[in-house]
C-alpha positions as CSV (number, residue, x, y, z in Angstrom):
1,M,45.5,-265.9,52.0
2,I,43.5,-263.9,49.8
3,F,44.8,-260.1,51.5
4,L,48.8,-261.5,50.8
5,I,47.8,-262.7,47.4
6,A,46.3,-258.8,47.2
7,V,49.6,-257.0,49.2
8,G,51.5,-259.8,46.5
9,A,49.6,-258.0,43.9
10,L,50.2,-254.9,44.2
11,A,53.6,-255.1,45.3
12,F,54.7,-256.5,42.2
13,G,52.8,-253.9,40.4
14,G,54.0,-251.3,42.3
15,V,57.5,-252.5,41.0
16,C,56.4,-252.8,37.2
17,V,55.4,-249.0,37.7
18,W,59.1,-248.3,39.2
19,A,60.5,-249.7,36.3
20,L,58.2,-248.2,33.5
21,V,59.0,-244.8,34.9
22,A,62.5,-245.9,35.0
23,L,61.9,-246.9,31.3
24,I,60.6,-244.0,30.2
25,Q,62.6,-241.3,31.8
26,R,65.4,-243.1,30.0
27,W,63.9,-243.5,26.5
28,Q,61.0,-241.2,26.6
29,I,60.4,-242.2,23.5
30,V,59.2,-245.2,24.4
31,G,56.7,-243.7,26.2
32,L,55.0,-242.7,22.9
33,Y,55.6,-245.9,21.3
34,L,53.7,-247.3,24.2
35,I,50.6,-245.3,24.1
36,A,50.5,-245.6,19.9
37,A,50.9,-249.7,20.9
38,F,47.0,-249.1,22.4
39,A,45.6,-247.4,19.0
40,V,46.6,-250.4,17.1
41,I,45.0,-253.1,19.0
42,A,41.9,-251.0,19.5
43,W,39.7,-252.7,17.2
44,E,40.4,-256.7,18.6
45,L,40.2,-255.4,22.0
46,P,38.5,-252.1,22.8
47,D,38.2,-253.1,26.4
48,S,41.6,-254.4,27.8
49,P,41.2,-257.3,30.3
50,S,41.4,-256.8,34.0
51,L,44.7,-257.5,35.5
52,V,43.2,-257.5,39.3
53,S,40.5,-256.6,41.5
54,V,41.2,-254.2,44.1
55,A,38.6,-253.1,46.4
56,G,35.6,-253.6,43.6
57,V,37.9,-251.6,40.9
58,Q,38.9,-253.5,38.1
59,I,42.4,-252.5,37.5
60,K,44.3,-252.6,34.2
61,S,47.2,-252.3,31.8
62,E,46.3,-248.9,31.5
63,D,45.8,-247.5,35.0
64,F,49.4,-249.2,35.6
65,I,50.5,-247.4,32.6
66,S,48.6,-244.0,33.5
67,I,50.1,-244.1,37.3
68,A,54.0,-244.6,35.6
69,L,53.1,-241.7,33.1
70,L,51.6,-239.4,35.6
71,V,54.5,-240.3,38.6
72,S,57.3,-239.4,35.5
73,A,55.0,-236.1,34.5
74,L,55.4,-234.7,38.0
75,T,59.2,-235.5,39.0
76,S,59.6,-233.2,35.5
77,F,57.6,-230.5,36.3
78,R,59.6,-227.7,36.2
79,Q,60.0,-229.2,32.4
80,M,56.3,-228.8,32.2
81,S,56.1,-225.2,33.2
82,K,58.5,-224.6,30.2
83,N,56.8,-225.9,27.8
84,L,53.3,-224.7,29.3
85,V,54.2,-221.2,29.9
86,R,51.5,-219.5,28.7
87,V,48.5,-221.7,29.3
88,G,49.8,-224.2,32.4
89,P,47.3,-222.3,35.0
90,F,44.5,-222.6,33.3
91,L,45.5,-226.1,32.3
92,G,45.4,-226.5,35.7
93,L,42.3,-225.1,36.8
94,I,40.8,-227.7,34.3
95,V,42.2,-230.4,35.8
96,F,41.5,-229.2,39.4
97,C,37.6,-228.7,37.8
98,L,38.2,-232.5,37.0
99,S,39.9,-233.6,40.1
100,M,36.7,-231.7,42.0
101,S,34.0,-233.5,39.7
102,L,36.1,-237.0,40.6
103,A,36.5,-236.6,44.4
104,S,32.5,-236.0,44.5
105,G,31.5,-238.6,42.9
106,L,33.8,-240.7,45.0
107,V,32.3,-239.4,48.1
108,H,28.4,-240.1,46.2
109,D,28.7,-243.1,43.6
110,G,32.1,-244.7,45.3
111,T,33.5,-246.7,42.1
112,Q,31.5,-246.2,40.0
113,A,33.1,-242.6,39.4
114,F,36.0,-244.4,39.3
115,N,35.3,-246.3,36.4
116,E,33.3,-243.8,34.3
117,A,35.9,-241.6,34.6
118,R,38.7,-244.1,33.8
119,S,39.4,-243.0,30.6
120,T,39.6,-239.3,30.8
121,I,41.9,-239.8,33.5
122,W,44.1,-241.7,31.1
123,L,44.1,-239.2,28.6
124,V,45.1,-236.7,31.2
125,A,48.1,-238.5,32.4
126,A,49.0,-239.4,29.2
127,T,49.0,-235.8,27.6
128,A,50.3,-234.8,30.7
129,W,53.5,-237.1,30.4
130,T,54.0,-235.3,27.1
131,L,53.6,-232.1,28.1
132,S,56.7,-232.8,30.7
133,R,59.0,-233.8,28.2
134,D,61.8,-232.3,25.7
135,W,60.7,-233.0,22.4
136,S,62.8,-230.0,20.7
137,Q,65.7,-232.5,19.5
138,S,63.2,-235.2,18.9
139,S,62.0,-234.4,14.9
140,A,64.0,-237.5,13.4
141,S,62.5,-239.7,16.2
142,L,59.3,-238.4,15.6
143,R,59.0,-238.8,12.4
144,R,59.5,-242.7,12.8
145,L,56.8,-243.1,15.1
146,F,54.5,-241.6,12.6
147,L,55.8,-243.9,9.8
148,H,55.4,-246.4,11.9
149,S,52.2,-245.7,13.8
150,G,50.4,-245.5,10.0
151,S,52.3,-248.3,8.6
152,V,50.4,-250.7,11.1
153,L,47.4,-249.5,11.6
154,C,47.2,-249.3,7.2
155,A,48.3,-253.2,8.1
156,F,45.9,-254.3,10.3
157,A,43.1,-252.4,8.4
158,V,44.1,-254.5,5.3
159,I,43.8,-257.7,7.3
160,H,40.5,-256.8,8.0
161,V,39.0,-256.0,5.0
162,I,40.7,-259.4,3.9
163,V,39.1,-261.1,6.3
164,Y,35.7,-259.4,7.7
165,G,34.7,-257.3,4.5
166,W,34.4,-253.7,3.9
167,G,31.2,-252.7,6.1
168,G,30.2,-249.6,6.8
169,A,28.4,-247.6,9.3
170,D,25.6,-250.4,10.1
171,S,27.6,-253.4,9.9
172,F,29.0,-255.1,12.5
173,V,31.1,-258.3,12.7
174,T,32.7,-260.9,15.3
175,A,36.5,-260.5,16.1
176,A,38.4,-262.7,16.2
177,T,38.5,-262.5,20.0
178,G,35.1,-262.6,20.5
179,V,34.2,-258.9,20.3
180,L,31.3,-257.8,18.1
181,Q,33.2,-255.1,16.4
182,T,32.0,-252.5,13.8
183,G,32.8,-253.7,10.1
184,R,35.0,-250.9,9.0
185,P,38.2,-251.9,8.9
186,L,39.3,-249.8,11.7
187,V,37.5,-248.0,15.0
188,S,37.0,-244.5,14.5
189,G,40.2,-243.5,17.4
190,Q,42.2,-245.4,15.1
191,A,41.3,-243.8,12.0
192,L,41.8,-240.6,13.8
193,V,45.7,-241.7,14.9
194,L,46.1,-242.8,11.1
195,L,44.7,-239.3,10.0
196,C,47.4,-237.3,12.0
197,C,50.1,-239.7,11.3
198,G,49.8,-238.8,7.8
199,L,48.8,-235.3,8.3
200,S,52.3,-234.6,10.4
201,L,53.9,-236.4,7.5
202,I,52.9,-234.2,4.5
203,L,53.6,-231.0,6.5
204,T,57.0,-231.8,8.4
205,S,58.8,-234.4,6.5
206,G,57.0,-234.2,3.2
207,A,58.4,-230.5,2.7
208,I,61.7,-232.7,2.0
209,R,60.9,-235.7,1.3
210,V,58.7,-236.8,-1.3
211,S,58.4,-240.4,-0.1
212,D,57.3,-238.8,3.0
213,L,54.7,-237.0,1.2
214,L,53.1,-239.6,-0.6
215,V,53.2,-242.0,2.4
216,G,51.4,-239.1,4.6
217,Y,48.7,-239.0,2.0
218,V,48.3,-243.0,1.6
219,F,47.7,-242.8,5.5
220,V,45.1,-240.0,5.1
221,A,43.5,-242.1,2.2
222,M,43.1,-244.7,4.5
223,S,41.4,-242.7,7.2
224,I,38.7,-241.2,4.8
225,L,38.1,-245.0,3.0
226,C,37.6,-246.2,7.2
227,M,34.1,-245.1,6.3
228,H,33.5,-242.9,9.0
229,R,31.7,-239.5,8.3
230,S,33.3,-237.9,11.2
231,I,36.9,-238.9,9.6
232,W,35.5,-237.6,6.7
233,V,34.7,-233.7,8.3
234,A,38.0,-234.4,10.4
235,A,39.9,-234.7,7.2
236,V,38.3,-232.0,5.3
237,L,38.8,-229.3,7.4
238,S,42.5,-230.4,8.0
239,L,43.3,-231.0,4.3
240,L,42.4,-227.6,3.7
241,V,45.0,-226.3,6.2
242,V,47.5,-228.7,3.7
243,A,45.9,-226.6,0.9
244,V,46.9,-223.2,1.6
245,S,50.3,-224.4,3.6
246,L,52.4,-226.6,1.1
247,R,54.7,-224.7,-1.4
248,G,57.8,-225.4,-3.3
249,R,58.4,-229.3,-4.6
250,A,56.3,-230.1,-2.0
251,L,53.2,-228.6,-3.3
252,A,54.1,-229.8,-6.8
253,S,54.1,-233.2,-6.0
254,T,51.0,-232.9,-4.2
255,V,49.3,-231.0,-7.9
256,F,50.7,-234.6,-9.8
257,L,49.8,-237.0,-7.0
258,A,45.9,-235.3,-7.1
259,F,46.0,-235.1,-10.8
260,Y,47.2,-238.8,-11.6
261,A,44.7,-240.5,-8.8
262,G,41.9,-238.7,-10.0
263,V,42.6,-240.1,-13.5
264,V,43.1,-243.6,-12.1
265,L,39.5,-243.0,-10.0
266,T,37.4,-242.0,-13.0
267,C,39.1,-245.2,-15.2
268,L,37.9,-247.2,-12.3
269,I,34.2,-245.1,-11.8
270,A,33.9,-245.8,-15.7
271,F,34.1,-249.4,-15.8
272,G,32.9,-250.1,-12.6
273,V,34.9,-251.3,-10.5
274,L,33.9,-249.2,-7.4
275,A,29.9,-249.8,-8.0
276,A,29.8,-251.6,-4.7
277,F,32.4,-249.4,-3.3
278,G,30.3,-246.0,-4.4
279,D,26.7,-247.8,-2.9
280,T,28.4,-248.4,0.4
281,V,29.9,-244.4,0.1
282,S,26.2,-243.2,-1.0
283,H,24.3,-245.4,2.2
284,A,26.8,-243.5,4.4
285,L,26.1,-239.9,3.7
286,S,22.1,-240.8,3.0
287,S,22.3,-242.4,6.6
288,D,21.4,-240.3,9.2
289,G,20.0,-242.6,12.0
290,T,22.8,-243.1,13.8
291,L,23.4,-238.6,13.9
292,N,19.9,-238.6,15.0
293,A,20.2,-240.5,18.2
294,R,23.6,-238.7,18.9
295,E,21.9,-235.1,18.9
296,G,18.6,-236.7,20.5
297,S,21.3,-238.0,23.3
298,W,22.8,-235.0,23.5
299,T,19.9,-232.9,23.8
300,E,17.9,-235.0,26.6
301,L,21.3,-234.8,28.9
302,I,21.7,-231.4,28.6
303,D,17.7,-230.4,29.4
304,Q,18.5,-232.9,32.2
305,S,21.6,-230.6,33.4
306,I,19.3,-227.8,33.3
307,Q,16.4,-229.0,35.2
308,Q,18.8,-230.3,38.1
309,G,19.4,-226.3,38.7
310,P,22.0,-223.6,38.4
311,Q,24.8,-225.4,40.6
312,T,25.3,-228.2,38.0
313,V,24.8,-226.5,35.0
314,I,27.6,-223.9,36.4
315,F,29.5,-226.8,37.9
316,G,28.6,-230.0,36.0
317,A,27.5,-233.2,37.9
318,S,30.2,-235.8,38.9
319,F,31.4,-238.5,37.8
320,G,29.6,-241.6,38.4
321,A,26.1,-239.6,38.0
322,G,25.4,-242.0,34.8
323,W,24.9,-240.9,31.3
324,G,20.9,-242.4,31.6
325,R,18.4,-241.1,28.8
326,V,15.6,-241.9,26.7
327,V,16.5,-242.0,22.6
328,N,13.8,-242.8,20.7
329,G,11.6,-244.7,23.0
330,G,14.7,-246.9,24.3
331,F,16.8,-246.2,27.8
332,I,20.3,-246.0,27.0
333,D,23.5,-245.5,29.2
334,F,26.7,-244.8,27.5
335,N,28.8,-242.5,27.1
336,P,27.2,-239.8,24.6
337,H,29.4,-239.5,21.7
338,N,30.7,-236.0,22.3
339,W,33.5,-234.9,23.9
340,Y,32.4,-231.4,24.7
341,V,29.1,-232.5,25.5
342,V,30.5,-234.8,28.3
343,L,33.5,-231.6,29.8
344,Y,29.7,-229.7,30.0
345,L,28.2,-232.4,32.5
346,R,30.8,-233.2,34.3
347,I,32.8,-229.7,34.9
348,G,29.6,-227.8,33.8
349,L,30.3,-224.1,31.9
350,V,32.9,-223.1,33.9
351,G,35.2,-226.0,33.4
352,L,34.1,-225.8,29.0
353,L,34.9,-222.2,29.0
354,F,38.1,-222.9,30.0
355,V,38.7,-225.6,28.0
356,A,37.4,-223.3,25.0
357,G,39.5,-220.8,26.2
358,V,42.6,-223.1,26.0
359,I,41.6,-224.2,22.6
360,A,41.1,-220.7,21.1
361,Y,44.2,-219.4,21.8
362,T,46.2,-222.8,20.8
363,F,44.8,-221.7,17.7
364,I,46.1,-218.8,17.3
365,R,49.6,-220.0,18.6
366,V,49.8,-222.7,16.1
367,L,48.4,-220.3,13.2
368,R,51.9,-218.9,13.4
369,V,54.4,-221.5,14.8
370,S,53.1,-224.9,12.8
371,R,51.2,-225.7,10.4
372,A,51.5,-229.1,10.7
373,S,50.4,-228.5,14.8
374,L,47.3,-226.7,13.2
375,A,46.0,-229.4,10.9
376,V,46.2,-231.7,13.4
377,L,44.4,-229.3,15.7
378,M,41.6,-229.2,14.0
379,A,41.0,-232.6,13.0
380,I,41.3,-233.5,16.8
381,C,38.8,-230.8,17.8
382,A,36.2,-231.8,14.8
383,Y,36.4,-235.6,15.7
384,A,35.6,-234.6,19.4
385,W,32.2,-233.1,18.1
386,F,31.3,-236.4,17.4
387,Y,33.5,-239.2,19.8
388,H,34.5,-238.8,23.3
389,L,38.6,-238.5,22.3
390,P,40.5,-241.5,23.2
391,W,43.5,-241.8,25.4
392,Y,45.9,-243.3,22.9
393,I,45.4,-239.6,20.6
394,A,47.1,-238.1,23.4
395,P,51.0,-237.7,22.4
396,W,49.4,-235.7,19.4
397,L,47.3,-233.5,21.4
398,G,50.2,-233.1,24.0
399,L,52.7,-232.1,21.0
400,V,50.4,-229.9,19.3
401,L,50.5,-228.2,22.5
402,Y,54.5,-228.3,23.5
403,S,54.5,-226.5,19.9
404,A,52.1,-223.8,20.6
405,H,52.9,-223.0,24.1
406,R,56.9,-223.9,25.1
407,E,59.6,-221.1,25.7
408,S,60.8,-219.4,22.5
409,V,64.2,-220.8,21.0
410,R,65.8,-218.3,19.9
411,D,67.0,-218.2,16.2
412,T,70.3,-219.6,15.3
413,R,70.7,-218.5,12.1
414,P,74.5,-216.7,10.8
415,A,73.8,-213.1,11.1
416,V,74.0,-211.0,7.9
417,L,76.8,-208.5,8.1
418,R,77.2,-205.7,5.6
419,G,78.0,-206.3,2.5
420,Q,77.5,-210.3,2.5
421,R,73.9,-211.7,0.9
422,A,71.9,-213.7,2.5
423,L,72.7,-217.1,2.3
424,P,69.3,-219.2,0.8
425,E,67.1,-220.7,3.3
426,A,68.2,-224.3,2.7
427,A,71.9,-223.3,3.2
428,T,71.2,-222.0,6.5
429,E,71.0,-224.6,9.8
430,Q,67.0,-224.5,10.0
431,P,66.1,-227.2,12.7
432,A,64.4,-230.6,10.4
433,P,60.5,-229.5,10.1
434,S,58.7,-231.1,12.7
435,L,55.2,-230.8,14.6
436,L,57.3,-228.4,16.6
437,N,58.0,-225.6,14.6
438,R,56.7,-224.0,10.8
439,G,59.2,-226.0,8.5
440,A,59.5,-226.0,4.6
441,V,55.3,-224.9,4.6
442,R,53.9,-221.3,4.6
443,T,53.1,-219.8,7.2
444,F,50.5,-216.7,8.2
445,G,50.6,-213.7,10.4
446,R,53.7,-212.1,12.4
447,S,56.7,-214.4,12.6
448,S,57.4,-216.5,15.6
449,P,59.8,-218.2,16.5
450,A,59.7,-222.0,16.6
């Protein structure tokens, strides 16, 4: 009887996966909204409930969605090849290293390897699907995605502040779902998504719509106010890109906004309105307990890797090996808060060098192609130094890689004949500014097609 129930559950899951594949093949923007939905609920449900258990493995909704995304990506492999014309082989080698680590872990540690690799599998599957789509005509849809995702996250942050208060790094509350959660308005992954939404709006549609520019700055400000120091670092680095990229009306609006925001902030500080908030910020800046613990974890895990011999250093330990280490006299066994350290521990120096090479080349490409993509990539890379990347950041990571490495598109602006004056930029047939092109922001270096 139990066997029949399991078979029926798997059959139902297969039908659901098939229906989801058909849905996202027909309307690809639905896939992005589906992934973004998990970012919205990450505070209330950081660990989604299991739907069914198969051979001791708890299957979750993210697993079904990742399978559907991966199947959809494989059916569009030719489009993915066009989108990754420059770095496809290197990304393939990274996936190969991760697959070998998982396969080795399944042999030695069983289902524990899959459970440990689960979040990485979700991230790879969602990013691969994003890279298998053609987004060249989707600027308007992407703009709505940024607006909707950022607005909902801001609404949830305000609700959390009203219900639970505005906590800092050391505060915890019990959510309505019964989960012990940080007292900050959003978890760090949500704040990263909100920051990316804001940066995307500021450097794309914000260049031609003042309303989008203002909304983008609201998103960035809210992500900073969530009191995550990792987001502060990511925001500072990405806002430097914004500062050197804006021009025209967007730059003038930013100057006026900064001036009036400074006036209001000065008045609030002068009247003592922000005294309690200032204490929270000061405590966050001075508190180094979590940072010291993280550095101790990274050092301990890297030392363990070196002690296991050259093979582990070069190729990494398999998934399922665990993260056990002793920090400050106590034993802990959770994922170290550093994506780069996680990659080193599981795919070794070889895999980490492949990842570093792809990131470096992507930086060079987006520097010439899209300032919005550069800002988003800088934010993601900075955040990854403090946390493991959440899988729901995949749409932004995938769009950055897409904008950097897709096949070049010829400029469709009308040619200027002898004796004619060139039309001003605003009067020519320009693609709408998006994460996929340089839009109406300043670029540096040799001009490159979008």
